[in-house]
C-alpha positions in Angstrom: 38.4 -1.0 29.9 34.8 -1.5 29.8 33.0 -2.1 26.6 29.8 -0.1 26.0 27.0 -1.5 24.2 25.5 0.2 21.2 21.7 0.1 20.9 20.2 0.3 17.4 16.6 1.5 17.3 14.3 0.3 14.5 13.3 3.0 12.2 9.5 3.1 12.4 8.8 3.8 8.9 10.7 2.9 5.6 11.0 4.9 2.3 11.1 3.0 -1.0 13.9 4.3 -3.3 11.3 6.1 -5.4 9.8 7.8 -2.4 13.3 8.9 -1.1 14.2 10.2 -4.5 10.9 12.2 -4.8 11.3 13.7 -1.3 14.9 14.6 -2.0 13.9 16.2 -5.2 11.1 18.2 -3.5 13.7 19.3 -0.9 16.0 20.6 -3.6 13.5 22.2 -5.8 11.0 23.8 -3.4 11.8 26.5 -0.9 11.6 24.4 2.4 12.4 26.7 5.4 15.6 26.4 7.2 15.2 23.8 10.2 12.4 22.0 8.5 12.5 18.3 7.7 10.1 15.6 6.6 7.3 14.9 9.0 5.4 11.6 9.0 2.3 11.1 11.2 -1.4 10.6 11.6 -4.4 12.7 12.6 -8.0 11.8 13.1 -10.2 12.3 10.1 -10.8 10.8 6.6 -13.4 8.3 5.7 -11.8 5.5 7.7 -11.0 7.4 10.9 -7.3 8.3 10.6 -5.4 10.3 7.9 -1.7 10.1 7.1 0.5 13.2 7.5 3.3 13.6 5.2 5.0 17.2 4.8 7.7 19.4 6.0 7.8 20.9 9.6 10.0 21.8 12.5 10.7 19.4 15.3 8.3 19.5 18.1 8.5 18.6 21.8 7.1 15.0 21.5 9.0 14.1 18.3 11.3 11.2 17.6 13.9 11.9 14.9 15.4 9.3 12.7 17.1 9.2 9.4 16.1 7.3 6.2 18.2 7.4 3.2 19.9 10.5 4.3 16.6 12.3 5.0 15.9 13.5 8.6 12.4 12.5 9.7 10.3 13.7 12.5 7.3 11.7 14.0 5.5 12.3 17.1 6.4 9.4 19.3 2.7 8.9 20.1 2.1 8.0 16.5 4.6 5.2 16.4 1.9 2.8 17.5 0.0 3.4 14.3 2.9 3.7 11.9 5.5 1.2 12.9 6.5 -0.8 10.0 4.8 1.3 7.5 6.5 1.6 4.0 6.0 4.8 2.1 6.3 4.6 -1.7 5.9 7.2 -4.5 4.0 6.4 -7.8 4.2 8.5 -10.9 2.0 6.7 -13.4 -1.2 7.0 -15.3 -3.4 5.2 -12.8 -1.8 6.7 -9.6 0.4 9.7 -8.7 1.7 10.5 -5.3 2.8 9.0 -2.1 1.2 5.7 -0.8 1.4 4.0 2.6 1.6 0.3 3.1 0.7 0.0 6.8 0.8 -3.3 8.5 -1.3 -1.8 11.4 -4.3 -0.8 9.3 -7.3 -3.0 9.9 -9.1 -1.2 7.0 -8.4 1.6 4.6 -10.3 3.8 2.3 -10.3 3.3 -1.5 -7.9 6.1 -2.0 -5.4 5.0 0.6 -5.1 8.3 2.4 -7.0 7.1 5.5 -7.1 3.9 7.6 -8.5 2.5 10.8 -6.3 0.6 13.3 
């Protein structure tokens, strides 16, 4: 009997435990439409050239789907170049509140951390 190889693909982005907890909380307390899941991506704009996308959306034609901490995540496969290795965290303190992106591909980023250049 022939043995088949199993290929494990690297998850392009990671969620810290705080980020995963907050996303799960949002998914259970907000009215997220059926068939929607977490979308991570980038788009042109912001003071550094590219902005991060984090929200809920349907799966699209060019999407890659992966799972992080039990959360289905959609990402346009063309965005992987910009996001590979990014760690998404969540802060809920006096100095900062919201999701942050630690992106090893960013050459520079703006002061608020919501946009970057690669």
